[in-house]
C-alpha positions as CSV (number, residue, x, y, z in Angstrom):
1,M,55.7,390.5,233.1
2,Q,55.0,388.4,235.8
3,E,56.1,385.1,235.6
4,S,53.8,381.9,236.5
5,P,55.0,380.5,239.2
6,R,56.8,376.3,238.4
7,A,54.5,373.7,239.6
8,L,56.7,371.1,241.7
9,V,56.2,367.8,240.5
10,L,56.6,365.6,243.2
11,P,58.8,362.5,242.1
12,R,56.8,359.4,241.8
13,Q,57.5,356.4,244.1
14,N,60.1,353.8,242.3
15,L,58.0,350.6,243.5
16,G,60.9,348.5,242.6
17,P,60.8,345.7,239.6
18,E,57.3,344.5,238.5
19,P,56.8,340.9,239.6
20,W,57.2,338.1,236.6
21,S,53.9,337.0,235.7
22,E,53.8,333.2,236.3
23,E,52.4,330.9,233.7
24,R,51.6,327.6,234.9
25,S,54.0,325.2,233.7
26,S,52.6,321.9,231.7
27,S,53.2,318.5,232.9
28,W,54.3,317.3,229.5
29,P,58.1,317.4,230.4
30,L,57.9,316.1,233.1
31,L,55.7,313.5,232.2
32,A,58.0,312.7,229.4
33,V,61.0,312.1,231.4
34,C,59.2,309.5,233.8
35,L,58.0,307.4,230.7
36,A,62.0,307.8,229.3
37,L,62.9,306.6,233.0
38,A,60.6,303.4,233.2
39,A,60.8,302.5,229.7
40,L,64.8,302.7,230.5
41,L,64.3,300.5,233.6
42,V,62.1,297.7,231.9
43,G,64.9,297.6,229.1
44,L,67.4,297.1,231.9
45,V,64.9,294.1,233.4
46,W,64.5,292.1,230.3
47,I,68.4,292.5,229.4
48,I,69.5,291.0,233.1
49,R,67.0,288.0,232.6
50,R,67.9,287.4,229.4
51,R,71.4,287.0,230.6
52,R,70.8,285.2,233.3
53,Q,68.9,282.7,231.1
54,S,71.7,282.4,228.9
55,H,73.8,281.6,231.9
56,Q,71.7,278.7,233.4
57,A,73.4,275.1,232.6
58,A,71.5,273.2,230.3
59,P,70.5,269.9,231.2
60,L,72.4,267.0,229.6
61,P,71.4,265.5,226.2
62,R,69.3,262.3,226.4
63,P,71.2,258.9,225.4
64,V,71.0,257.5,221.9
65,V,67.8,255.1,221.9
66,S,67.6,254.4,218.2
67,L,68.6,256.2,215.3
68,D,68.0,255.1,211.9
69,T,71.5,255.1,210.2
70,P,75.0,253.8,212.1
71,D,76.5,257.0,211.4
72,A,73.7,259.3,212.7
73,Q,74.4,257.4,216.0
74,L,78.3,257.8,216.0
75,L,77.5,261.6,215.4
76,S,74.7,261.6,218.6
77,L,77.0,259.8,220.5
78,A,80.3,262.7,219.6
79,V,77.7,265.5,220.5
80,Q,76.8,263.9,223.7
81,A,80.5,263.1,224.7
82,R,81.5,266.8,223.9
83,E,77.9,268.2,226.1
84,T,79.1,265.8,229.1
85,L,82.4,267.2,228.7
86,A,81.2,270.8,228.1
87,A,79.2,270.2,231.1
88,R,82.3,268.6,233.5
89,F,85.0,271.5,232.4
90,G,82.9,274.3,231.1
91,P,81.3,275.5,227.8
92,S,84.5,276.2,226.2
93,L,85.4,273.1,225.5
94,R,82.4,272.7,222.8
95,A,84.6,275.0,220.4
96,R,87.8,272.8,221.1
97,T,88.6,270.8,217.7
98,T,89.4,267.2,218.7
99,E,93.2,268.1,218.5
100,E,92.7,270.4,220.9
101,I,90.8,267.9,223.2
102,S,93.2,265.7,222.9
103,N,96.7,268.3,224.2
104,D,94.4,268.8,227.0
105,A,95.9,267.7,229.8
106,V,93.6,268.6,232.4
107,V,91.1,266.2,230.4
108,K,93.1,263.7,230.1
109,E,94.2,263.4,233.8
110,A,90.6,264.0,234.9
111,L,89.2,261.2,232.5
112,G,92.1,259.1,232.7
113,E,94.1,257.0,230.2
114,D,91.2,254.5,229.4
115,H,88.5,257.3,228.8
116,F,90.5,259.7,227.1
117,A,91.9,256.9,224.6
118,S,88.2,256.3,223.8
119,L,86.8,259.8,223.7
120,I,89.5,260.9,221.1
121,R,88.8,258.3,219.3
122,L,85.0,258.4,219.2
123,L,85.5,261.8,218.4
124,S,88.1,261.9,215.9
125,T,86.1,258.7,214.2
126,A,83.4,261.2,213.9
127,D,85.1,264.6,212.6
128,R,86.3,261.7,209.6
129,W,82.7,260.3,209.3
130,K,80.9,263.8,209.4
131,F,83.8,265.4,206.6
132,A,84.3,262.5,204.4
133,F,82.0,261.6,202.2
134,P,80.5,258.3,203.2
135,P,80.7,256.7,200.2
136,E,84.4,257.4,200.0
137,N,84.9,256.4,203.8
138,G,84.4,252.7,203.6
139,Q,83.9,252.3,207.3
140,T,81.0,250.9,207.4
141,E,81.3,247.7,208.8
142,A,84.2,249.0,211.4
143,L,81.5,251.4,212.6
144,L,78.7,248.9,213.1
145,E,80.8,247.1,215.3
146,E,82.6,250.2,217.2
147,L,78.7,251.6,217.9
148,P,77.5,249.2,220.7
149,R,81.0,250.0,223.0
150,W,81.2,253.6,222.2
151,S,77.1,253.7,223.3
152,A,78.3,251.5,226.7
153,W,81.3,253.5,227.0
154,Q,79.5,256.7,226.8
155,S,77.0,256.0,229.7
156,T,80.0,255.5,231.8
157,L,81.6,258.8,231.3
158,P,81.3,260.9,234.4
159,S,79.5,263.8,234.0
160,Q,80.6,265.9,237.4
161,L,84.0,266.6,238.6
162,P,85.1,264.8,241.3
163,A,84.9,265.5,245.0
164,R,87.9,267.9,246.0
165,R,89.8,266.9,249.2
């Protein structure tokens, strides 16, 4: 018995890992991110514009020319006085009650005794007129006498801060 020669099998070369097959990635994710960022930017610009517009000073109200009833004239004068004060002392004054304004030493000092007393009288009369039923308040005649004085006083109310030294 004769043995057959064994065949030698040469080792194969190790070519290393096979290269990854690269698929072309789609541009949809990149496009979606760009659109989301653009929408965010537009939203921020819109919010900033709204805030700037809301912080701009409102023009002073027009003086009362002619209103139908004395109580409407009184209430309009009170609103104008509050707006003038708000333009001078800041918008937080709009939210104050008449009593809070009457206890404010800064407003009293800035307006002077005469203007301050007339202001508080106008605001408290307007408050009583607003919150009392018209038939029960019984002050229509007194109001008709006071309206011309308050109208004249309203036009002399200083709306700007005095110059600082």
